[in-house]
N, C-alpha and C positions, 0 to 999 in steps of 0.2 A: 433503575440500578445505578448506584453512584460509586462503583468500585474504581479506585485509583491505585495503580501499583506504586510501591515505594521505590525510592532511588536505588536501593540495594537489589530489589527484584529486577529493575530495568538493566542494571549492570550485569547481573547473573544471566539474564536471558539474552542480552545484546552482545556480550563478550564472545560467545562461540560464533555468532553470526559475523561479527567484525573480523574475527580471526579467519573464518572461512573465506571471506571476500578479500582479504589482504593480498595484494599483488595483482588484482584484476584492474583493468582500465575501465573508463566510462563506456567504451564500445563493447566491452564484455558484459558489464552489469546492466546497462540500459535495457537491452531486450528481455533479460530476466525480470527486471523490475516491472516493465510494462506488461509482461505476460502473466506474472504470478503475484507480485506484491501489490501493485496498484488495484487490480480488481478485488482482491481480498480486503484491502484497506477500505475501499469505497463501500463495498457491500457490508462489511462488519461495522462500519462507523455510522450507518444509517439506523434510524428508528422508523417505525411505521409512519408514513406520511411526513417524514422530516429528513432532510439531507444531513450529511456530516458537517463537521466543524470547518473543514477546509474546502475551498473551491479549487478543483484541479482542472487546468486548461492546457491543451496542447499548444506549445509556443509556436510551432510551425504553421498550424492551421487556425489557431484561435478558438478551436472547438472545445467546449466544456466536456469533461469526462463525467458522464451521468451514471446513476445507479443502474439504469437499464443496460448500459454498456458493460458495467461490471458484472451484472448477472449473466449476460451472454458469454463473457470471457470465462467466468467461473464454470459455467456449464461445459466449456471446452476442455477444462483441466482433467 
């Protein structure tokens, strides 16, 4: 599948998200990102037997965020 959203679609989808997060700080957003966004992105960006485009690493520990970690996190949602 080679679907790529247009710039207009990205703006349409992203604007409500940006407005919803307006006023929050890094300390507010980071736990939400780690708990919900990161696992969904990693899981959704994978293809069978192939990782996603980006390598995600925890800066504090140096540990790479793997697809298995994302699967476990999604199961907890």
